[in-house]
Each structure stands twice: as structure tokens, then as C-alpha cells.
DRENLO-949764 format. One record per atom (N, C-alpha, C): y, x, z; residue in three letters. Coordinates in steps of 0.02 Angstrom, whole numbers, plus 50000, padded with zeros to 5 digits. Layout:
// residues N
YXZAla;...
// end
This chain:
// residues 314
435364381651858Met;435174377551915Met;434454378851933Met;434284379351999Pro;433594380652018Pro;433124375251993Pro;432484376951987Thr;431994372151963Thr;431834367052017Thr;431474361851996Glu;431284356552041Glu;430884359152100Glu;430454364152088Glu;430024366752141Glu;430414370852191Glu;430934374552168Ser;431274379352211Ser;431854376352249Ser;432154370952222Arg;432744368152254Arg;432554364052315Arg;432934364852368Ser;432844360552427Ser;433354355052423Ser;433174348952401Pro;433674343852387Pro;434034341552450Pro;434664339752443Leu;435044336952498Leu;434804330052513Leu;434824328152577Thr;434634321352595Thr;435174316552574Thr;434964310252569Arg;435454305052551Arg;436004304652602Arg;435824305252667Arg;436334304952719Arg;436844310552711Arg;436584316752700Ala;437034322452692Ala;437454321852630Ala;437134319652577Phe;437484319252513Phe;438024313852513Phe;437824307952542Cys;438294302352541Cys;438854303352590Cys;438744307452639Ala;439284308552687Ala;439864312052652Ala;439564315652639Ser;440104319152610Ser;440564314852561Ser;444684303751212Ala;444144302051169Ala;444444303151106Ala;444154308051067Ala;444504311251010Ala;444644306750951Ala;444144302950933Ala;444234298650874Ala;444764293450888Ala;444794290750944Ala;445294285650960Ala;445984288750959Ala;446044294850983Ala;446694298150983Ala;446934299350911Ala;446464301350868Ala;446654302650799Ala;446894296250765Ala;446544290850777Leu;446754284450747Leu;447424282150774Leu;447524283250838Ala;448144281050869Ala;448744284750841Ala;448614291050820Ala;449164294950794Ala;449344293150722Ala;448914289150689Leu;449034287250620Leu;449464280850618Leu;449784279350561Pro;450154273150554Pro;449694267150564Pro;449994261450576Thr;449604255450588Thr;449224253450526Thr;448714249250536Arg;448304246950480Arg;448734243150430Arg;449204239150454Arg;449624235250409Arg;450034239850365Arg;450314245250396Ala;450724249850357Ala;450304253350304Ala;449674254450320Phe;449234257950272Phe;448974253350217Phe;448984246950230Ala;448634242350186Ala;448804243150113Ala;449444244250098Ser;449654244350029Ser;449464250749993Ser;449354256150030Ser;449254262549996Ser;448624266250017Ser;448314264350072Thr;447754268150098Thr;447174263550115Thr;446574265050091Ser;445994261050106Ser;445744262550176Ser;445334257850203Ile;445034259050268Ile;444594265150266Ile;444254266350210Thr;443834272250204Thr;444244278550212Thr;444834278750181Glu;445264284550187Glu;445524285350258Glu;445634279750291Leu;445864279950360Leu;445344283350404Leu;444714281350396His;444174284250436His;444084291650417His;444174293250354Arg;444104300250333Arg;444634304550366Arg;445244301850371Ala;445784305550403Ala;445644306650477Ala;445364301450509Ala;445194302150580Ala;444644307350589Ala;444164307450544Ala;443604312150550Ala;443834319350542Ala;444364320350501Leu;444614327050489Leu;445094329450543Leu;445314324850586Ala;445774326750640Ala;445434331450689Ala;445804336150719Pro;445504340650768Pro;445144336750823Pro;444544339050840Lys;444164335550892Lys;444304338650960Lys;444264334351010Asn;444354336651078Asn;443684336451113Asn;443474342051141Tyr;442834342351176Tyr;442974342951250Tyr;442844337651288Pro;442994337751360Pro;442634343451396Pro;442974346251445Ile;442674351451486Ile;442504348451554Ile;441894349551576Gly;441664346651639Gly;441354351851685Gly;441124349451742Leu;440824353751792Leu;440164350851815Leu;439624354751810Glu;438994352951842Glu;439104353651917Glu;439034348151954Leu;439234348052024Leu;438784352152069Leu;438224354652043Tyr;437834359452082Tyr;438264365652097Tyr;438754366852056Ser;439204372552065Ser;439594372052130Ser;439704365852154Val;440084364752216Val;439664360652265Val;439024362252267Arg;438544358152304Arg;438694357552379Arg;438924362952410Arg;439074362652482Arg;439684358352495Arg;440194359152454Glu;440784354952460Glu;440614347652447Glu;440194346352399Leu;440004339552381Leu;439624336252438Leu;439174339952470Ala;438794337252526Ala;439244335852586Ala;439754339952594Arg;440214339252651Arg;440684333352642Arg;440944332452581Asp;441434327252570Asp;441474325752495Asp;441094320852473Leu;441064319252401Leu;441744317152374Leu;442094312452405Pro;442744310352378Pro;443244316152371Pro;443274320352423Ala;443754325952421Ala;443564330952366Ala;442914331952356Thr;442694336652305Thr;442854334052235Thr;442724327752223Leu;442904324852158Leu;443654325252146Leu;444034323952198Arg;444764324352191Arg;444984331452175Arg;444694336452209Ala;444874343352195Ala;444684345452124Ala;444104343352102Val;443874344952034Val;444344341851982Val;444544335651994Ser;445004332351949Ser;445684335851947Ser;445934337752005Gln;446584341052009Gln;446594347851974Gln;446014351151973Met;445974357451936Met;446074356351861Met;445874350551837Gly;445924349051766Gly;445274347751731Gly;444724347651768Tyr;444084345751738Tyr;444114338351719Tyr;443784336751664Gln;443784329851638Gln;443124326151648Gln;442594329951659Val;441924327151662Val;441554330351721Val;441104326551751Val;440664329351802Val;439944327451786Val;439484331651808Glu;438774330151801Glu;438464330251870Glu;438224324451893Phe;437874324151957Phe;437164326751948Phe;436874329052004Tyr;436194331452001Tyr;435754327552050Tyr;435124329552057Ala;434584325452085Ala;434754321252147Ala;435134323652197Pro;435244319352256Pro;435574312652241Pro;435884311952183Tyr;436194305452167Tyr;435684299852166Tyr;435054301452155Leu;434534296352153Leu;434424293052221Leu;434694296052274Gly;434654293052340Gly;435184287852353Gly;435644287052306Trp;436184282152316Trp;435914275052309Trp;436244270552344Thr;436134263452331Thr;436574261452272Thr;436434255852242Ile;436844253552186Ile;437564252252208Ile;437684249052266Pro;438384248152288Pro;438744254952296Pro;438384259952322Tyr;438714266452330Tyr;438864269552262Tyr;438394268752214Ala;438514271352146Ala;439124268052116Ala;439214261652128Lys;439794258052102Lys;440434260652134Lys;440394262352198Asp;440974265252232Asp;441144272052202Asp;440634276152188Val;440754282652157Val;441074281652088Val;440834276752050Arg;441124275451984Arg;441854273551990Arg;442024269652040Thr;442724267852051Thr;443144274052066Thr;442864278552106Gln;443214284852121Gln;443324288952057Gln;442814289452016Leu;442874293151954Leu;443424290051910Leu;443414283451903Asp;443904280151861Asp;444614281351888Asp;444694280951953Asp;445354281951983Asp;445614289051971Asp;445154293851967Leu;445334300851958Leu;445364302851885Leu;445184298351840Gly;445174300051769Gly;444584304451749Gly;444054304451790Leu;443464308351775Leu;442934304051741Leu;442504307251702Arg;441944303851671Arg;441294307351688Arg;440764303651695Cys;440094306451705Cys;439684304651643Cys;439584309451599Tyr;439224308151537Tyr;438474309851542Tyr;438274313451595Ser;437574315251601Ser;437414316651673Ser;436764316351689Thr;436524318051756Thr;435924322651750Thr;435824326751802His;435234331151806His;434734327951853His;434104328151832Asn;433594324051865Asn;432934327751876Asn;432554325551927Pro;431864327851932Pro;431454324751876Pro;430864327251866Ser;430444324851811Ser;430294317451816Ser;430254314851878Ala;430074307751888Ala;430564303051855Ala;431184305251844Ser;431694300851814Ser;431544299251741Ser;431114303251710Leu;430944301951640Leu;430204300251631Leu;429874299051686Met;429174297051684Met;429124289651704Met;428594286151682Pro;428524279151701Pro;428524278251777Pro;428864273051801Gly;428864271751873Gly;429534269551898Gly;429564268351963Asp;430174265751995Asp;430764270551989Asp;430624277151992Thr;431164281951990Thr;431534281551924Thr;431174280751869Arg;431504280151804Arg;431934273851802Arg;431674268351829Gly;432064262251830Gly;432714263051869Gly;432674266451926Lys;433274267451966Lys;433754272251931Lys;433484277451899Ala;433914282151863Ala;434294278551807Ala;433954274251771Ile;434284270451718Ile;434844266251747Ile;434714262751801Glu;435214258251830Glu;435824262151855Glu;435714267651891Ile;436284271451918Ile;436674274651861Ile;436324277351811Asn;436684280551755Asn;437104275551717Asn;436854269351711Gln;437264264251678Gln;437884262651720Gln;437814262451785Val;438384261251829Val;438904266851820Val;438664272951817Leu;439114278751812Leu;439424279451742Leu;439144275951693Gly;439394276651625Gly;439114282651589Gly;438544285151613Ala;438234291051583Ala;437924289551515Ala;437844294751475Arg;437524294151410Arg;436834297351409Arg;436754302651449His;436144306651446His;435824307251514His;435164306051518Ile;434774307551577Ile;434364313851562Ile;434544319251594Ile;434264325851578Ile;433734327851630Ile;433144329751607Met;432644332551651Met;432834339751666Met;432944341251730Ala;433174347851749Ala;432594352751760Ala;431994350251769Ser;431404354551774Ser;430784350251762Ser;430254353351737Pro;429664349451718Pro;429254347451779Pro;428744343351769Pro;428284341751824Pro;427954348151850Pro;427774348351914Pro;427424354251941Pro;426794355851901Pro;426634362251901Asn;426014364751869Asn;426004363651794Asn;426584363651764Thr;426624363551691Thr;426674370751666Thr;426154373251635Ser;426154380351618Ser;425854381951550Ser;425324378451531Ser;424974380151468Ser;425284376551409Ser;425064378551350Leu;425294375251288Leu;425124367851290Leu;424514366251311Glu;424314359351314Glu;424724355451365Glu;424884358651421Asp;425314355351472Asp;425984353551441Asp;426274358251405Trp;426944357151378Trp;426924352051321Trp;426384351951283Lys;426324346751231Lys;426274339851264Lys;425904339451319Arg;425854333051354Arg;426534330851381Arg;426894335551413Val;427554333851439Val;428034331951383Val;427994335451327Ser;428424333751270Ser;428284326651246Ser;427644324651245Gly;427474317851226Gly;427774312851275Gly;427774314551339Gln;428064310151390Gln;428824309751381Gln;429124315251362Leu;429844315251350Leu;430024311051288Leu;429604311451237Ala;429714307351177Ala;429654299951195Ala;429174298251238Asp;429114291351260Asp;429714289151300Asp;429964293651343Ala;430564292051383Ala;431154290751337Ala;431204294651284Ser;431744293651237Ser;431744286651209Ser;431144284251191Ala;431074277451164Ala;431224272151217Ala;431034273551279Gln;431144268651333Gln;431874268251353Gln;432234273651348Leu;432944273751368Leu;433394270751314Leu;433194271051252Ala;433614268951196Ala;433884261851204Ala;433474256951223Pro;433744250051230Pro;434284249451284Pro;434314254351328His;434814254251382His;435434258251363His;435474260551301Gly;436054264351279Gly;436074271451307Gly;435484274251324Leu;435444280851353Leu;435004285451311Leu;435144291951315Leu;434734296951282Leu;434384301151335Leu;433764303051321Ala;433394307551364Ala;433524314751341Ala;433454319551387Gly;433554326451369Gly;433204331151416Gly;433214337651398Phe;432904342851438Phe;433384348751444Phe;433414351651504His;433844357351518His;433404363551527His;433524368551487Asn;433104374551490Asn;433274379151549Asn;432764382651572His;432854388151618His;432544394451587His;432514399751624Leu;432264406051598Leu;431544405351572Leu;431124401951610Ile;430414401551593Ile;430294398251526Ile;430744393651507Glu;430634389951445Glu;430784394151382Glu;431034400251392Trp;431144404651335Trp;430564409551326Trp;430074409251372Lys;429504413751367Lys;428994411151316Lys;428644415751283Thr;428114413751238Thr;427504411751278Thr;427204406151261Leu;426634403551297Leu;426014407751283Leu;425594408551334Glu;424994412551327Glu;424534409551274Glu;424294413851229Gly;423844411651176Gly;424204408151120Gly;424874408851117Ser;425264405451066Ser;425844409951046Ser;426134408550988Asp;426734412150968Asp;427354407750979Asp;427264402151015Gln;427804397451027Gln;428104398351097Gln;428764397751100Arg;429094397251164Arg;429054389951188Arg;429144389051252Val;429144382151279Val;429664377951244Val;430264380651233Met;430794376751201Met;430614374751130Met;430224378951096Asp;429994377151029Asp;429524371151031Asp;429084371051081Val;428614365551089Val;428994359051103Val;429474359351148Ile;429864353451165Ile;430254350851104Ile;430584355351069Ala;430994353351011Ala;430554350350956Ala;429974353250945Thr;429534350950892Thr;429224344150906Thr;429104342750970Asn;428724336750988Asn;429154331251019Asn;429804331651010Thr;430254326251032Thr;430674324050972Thr;430924317950973Pro;431294315350916Pro;431984318550909Pro;432294317850850Pro;432944321050838Pro;433494319150886Pro;433454313050913Glu;433984310950960Glu;433894313751030Glu;433314316851044Phe;433184319751110Phe;433654325651120Phe;433994325751178Val;434514330751191Val;434204337251215Val;434374342751182Leu;434174349351204Leu;434784352651237Leu;434874350951302Gln;435464353651337Gln;435364361151348Gln;435834365051322Leu;435754372351322Leu;436094375551383Leu;435684378651424Asp;435934382951478Asp;436014389951448Asp;436634391851434Val;436754398051397Val;436544404151438Val;436674404051503Gly;436524409951544Gly;435804411851544Gly;435354406951551Thr;434644408651552Thr;434404410851483Thr;434714408251432Cys;434554410351364Cys;434744417751355Cys;435324419651381Leu;435544426551377Leu;435094431251416Leu;434914429151477Glu;434484433351518Glu;433804434451485Glu;433564429451450Ala;432914429951416Ala;432944434251354Ala;433544436451336Gly;433614440651276Gly;433604436651212Gly;433724430051217Gln;433724425751158Gln;434434424951131Gln;434484422451071Asp;435134421751037Asp;435344414351039Asp;435834412551081Pro;436024405551085Pro;436294402751020Pro;436634406850981Val;436914404550917Val;436344402750869Val;435834406950866Ala;435264405650822Ala;434904399250844Ala;434834398250909Trp;434504392150934Trp;434904385950915Trp;435554386250924Ile;435974380450907Ile;435924378950832Ile;435974384050792Asn;435964383050719Asn;435284380450695Asn;434764381950732Ala;434094379750712Ala;433964372450732Ala;434414369550773His;434304362650797His;434944358550790His;435164357450728Pro;435794353950717Pro;435794346950747Pro;436344345350779Gly;436434338650807Gly;436084337350873Gly;435714342250898Arg;435304340950959Arg;435594344351021Arg;436104348551012Ile;436394352151070Ile;437024348351091Ile;436924342451119Arg;437484337951134Arg;437894340251194Arg;437624344551235Ser;438014347451290Ser;437744354451305Ser;438184358551333Leu;438004365351351Leu;438224366751423Leu;437824370451460His;438034373151524His;438334379951511His;438974380651526Leu;439334386851512Leu;439244391751570Leu;438644394251575Lys;438484399151627Lys;438404405951594Lys;438764410851620Asp;438734417551592Asp;438204421651630Asp;438064427551603Trp;437564431951634Trp;437724439151615Trp;437574443651662Ala;437654450851648Ala;437084454551682Ala;436824459851651Pro;436274463551683Pro;436514466751749Pro;436074466551798Gly;436244469251864Gly;435994464651918Gly;436134466351980Thr;435884462652037Thr;436414458152068Thr;436184453452108Asp;436654449152145Asp;437094453352190Asp;436804458552220Ala;437194462852265Ala;437764466252228Ala;437664467252164Glu;438194470352122Glu;438644465052091Glu;438544458652112Glu;438914453052084Glu;438814452452009Glu;438194453751988Lys;438004453051918Lys;437514447151912Lys;437094447151861Gly;436664441451850Gly;437074435251836Gly;436904429751869Tyr;437274423551860Tyr;437894423151904Tyr;438024428351943Arg;438594428251988Arg;439244430151953Arg;439204432551892Val;439824433851855Val;440144427151837Val;440794427151833Leu;441154421151813Leu;441114420151738Leu;441274414251716Phe;441294412851644Phe;441754417851609Phe;441494421051558Gly;441884425951520Gly;441814433151544Gly;441464434151600Glu;441374440951626Glu;440694443951605Glu;440264440051575Gly;439594442351559Gly;439514444251486Gly;438914443551461Thr;438754445751393Thr;438814440251341Thr;438964434151362Gly;439014428651315Gly;439564429651263Gly;439384428751200Lys;439884429051146Lys;440144421951135Lys;440604420051179Trp;440774412951186Trp;441104409951124Trp;441514413651090Lys;441834410851031Lys;441314408950978Lys;440824413250969Asp;440284411950921Asp;439854406050944Asp;439704405851009Ile;439294400551037Ile;439634393751029Ile;440264393351046Leu;440634387051041Leu;440724384950968Leu;440834389750925Ala;440914388150854Ala;440264385150826Ala;439694387850845Ala;439054385150822Ala;438934378250852Ala;439104377450916Ala;439004370950949Ala;439414365550915Ala;440014367150894Glu;440464362150866Glu;440354361050791Glu;440124366050756Ser;440024365250684Ser;439324362750667Ser;438834364350710Thr;438144362850695Thr;437784359050751Thr;437904361050812Gly;437514358550868Gly;437614351250886Gly;438184348450867Gly;438324341550884Gly;438574340650955Gly;438874345850984Val;439104345551053Val;439604339851063Val;439544336451119Glu;439994331051137Glu;440454333051194Glu;440204337351239Phe;440594339551296Phe;440284345951323Phe;440674349651362Tyr;440444355851392Tyr;440444355151468Tyr;439984358951500Leu;439934358751573Leu;439914365851601Leu;440414367451642Met;440414373851676Met;439884373551731Met;439484378951738Glu;439014379251793Glu;439014386151823Glu;439024386451890Gln;439024392751925Gln;438554392051985Gln;438094396651992Glu;437624396352048Glu;437884399752111Glu;438424403352104Gly;438724406952160Gly;439104412952134Gly;439624415052171Ser;440014420852149Ser;440334424052210Ser;440764428752198Arg;441114432252253Arg;441664427952283Arg;441794422152254Tyr;442304417652279Tyr;441984411352308Tyr;442394407252340Ser;442144400852365Ser;441964396352306Ser;441594391052321Glu;441374386552267Glu;441964383752228Glu;442454381252263Leu;443024378052228Leu;443444383152191Leu;443544388952221Glu;443934394152187Glu;443554396652125Glu;442894397152131Thr;442484399152074Thr;442574394252016Thr;442534387752032Ala;442624382651981Ala;443314383051949Ala;443814384351989Gln;444504384751963Gln;444584390951919Gln;444314396551939Arg;444374402651900Arg;443994402051833Arg;443414398951835Cys;443044397951773Cys;443424393551724Cys;443744388351751Leu;444134383951708Leu;444734387651679Leu;445044392051718Ala;445604395951692Ala;445374400551635Ala;444784403451641Ser;444514407651588Ser;444364403551525Ser;444114397451536Trp;443984392951480Trp;444634391451443Trp;445154389951480Arg;445804388351448Arg;446074394351411Arg;445994400151438Asp;446224406251403Asp;445844406951337Asp;445184405851340Leu;444774406451280Leu;444974401451227Leu;445134395351248Arg;445304390051202Arg;446044389951183Arg;446424394351214Gly;447144394651199Gly;447534388951226Gly;447304386351285Lys;447644380651316Lys;447964382851381Lys;448554380151394Ala;448904381751457Ala;448574378251516Ala;
// end
């Protein structure tokens, strides 16, 4: 997803115009039937050992033009494809609370969930924007408020340490509201800072608390020549969601770069997903596509088909 500085956000008018553990327990005999032979501890252990289901979602920037044209129709199309989760991005902050409640009703009717949102830096800084972000995210049922790009002019090691301190504070401020703060990496955050041996992501990870979400954009990690599996394994429990964006060397004109579909690039997806599920603490996945040789909706559908093939699901 483009950074805060480069994206031209949609106006509110344009934008508006337009569970594994429970399943495992349900499959087990009733508590009364277990009472004579199985302890509650054993019951929970059995549920914990049951295969986990990781919902697959779509970062709605992938269908941004469709979303701006007709939000209800886009949500309906995404649901009909088989996506289970959506992630709204910055224009959602232009919604009124009644409109946010209407969107939540639409999500519920379609069987969709919104577990996270992408935000400008102001959503995690002190001020009215953070208050509104908290309120709308609670309406939507979200768990994570993710900073999609840092404040402007954040470049030096000291700048990033300052921002990391602000993110740590945001984490503490969101906790009483049942929300987690997080950061979404782009290419620049994998670069080593001038005068330091640290990457931006290292600074953020070191200076934020363990519950702070390090949302991994796999595509930018690949383009930077970094190892997503090594990053996940180095930060257990902190990679609660991933953007499943692939990448391949080449130009946009060659339909390479981020224009390849999921599974067409250099990502070693089986290894990445295995690390996310065994170590990273992933809760859900989000497909993201910045553009391809197909329409937005067809791109989303084809990426989901590739995901199902990878996971062995019809």
C-alpha cells in the first residue's frame, strides 16, 4: 500500500457513495458427558490441539476503485468470492458513527469480519483523530489499529526512536478499549538507517511492547532482499497478521514487481505461512494487490483461488 505522503486519499463523499477454538469445542462431547472421565483441563488441551482455522481476508485498497464507486456492492462481491475478513484503509476515518454502524450491519449480514484497519499516523497519536479511530474501530469490531505509514519527515534514527515511543504510548492508550496498536512495513522500513546498523523495523520492534503488532507486508520484505521467515521467527507472537503480497523482479510494464498475483512471485509461501502459524502468532491473513493485468475484482478472485490451491481447499 502506498505511503501516507504518496497516496491521494478518497474524499468522504466519494468513499461513502460508493472462530477456531469455538469450533473445536463444539465438535467435542458435551461437558456433562465428559464430567465423569475428562477434566476441564483436558478439554481445553484437546481444543488447543485441534486444527486451527486462519481466516483469509482482503485489504480493501486492493479494490479501491470499486469500493469508492459502490461500497455495499464491493463488500457483497468480496463476500461471495469467499473472503472472510476485510481491512478498511484511511478513508474510513471520514465516516460518521451512524454510517460506521451501517457498514457494520452490512458486514454482519454478509458474514464478513473487520479485524483491523489501516490508518494515517494521526490515528495513533494524541488528538481527536485517535479518539475517532478508536470509536469507529470498536463499532466495526476491529482488534488492531495499524499505522500504515509514519509521520512525515521521519528519517533518522532519532526520528524513528521518537515515533517508536509514540507507538508504545498508543499501545498503552488503546489497551483499555480492547484494541492493539500496530505498524505496517513498507520497503523503506527494511533499509539500514544512516549512521547505524539497525533497520527501521528493528528500531520499531525493539522500542515497542510485545503486544504491539508488527503487521508484515511480505512483498516489500521480498523486494528489499530480506527473509520474511527469519523476521517472523525473530519476533514470536508479534506477527498477528500478514499482507499476502507477492513480488517478482522486473518492471510494471512487464507485469512484474507487485503486479504479479499471489503465488506468481518469489515468495516461499509454504515456509512463510508455516513460520507465521508456528511462531509468529498469526490470527488472520490479508490478501493485498496494488494492481495487476486483471480488473480489481478479478484480481482478488484469482488471488483467493491461488490461496485455496496452496492450502488444499476447494
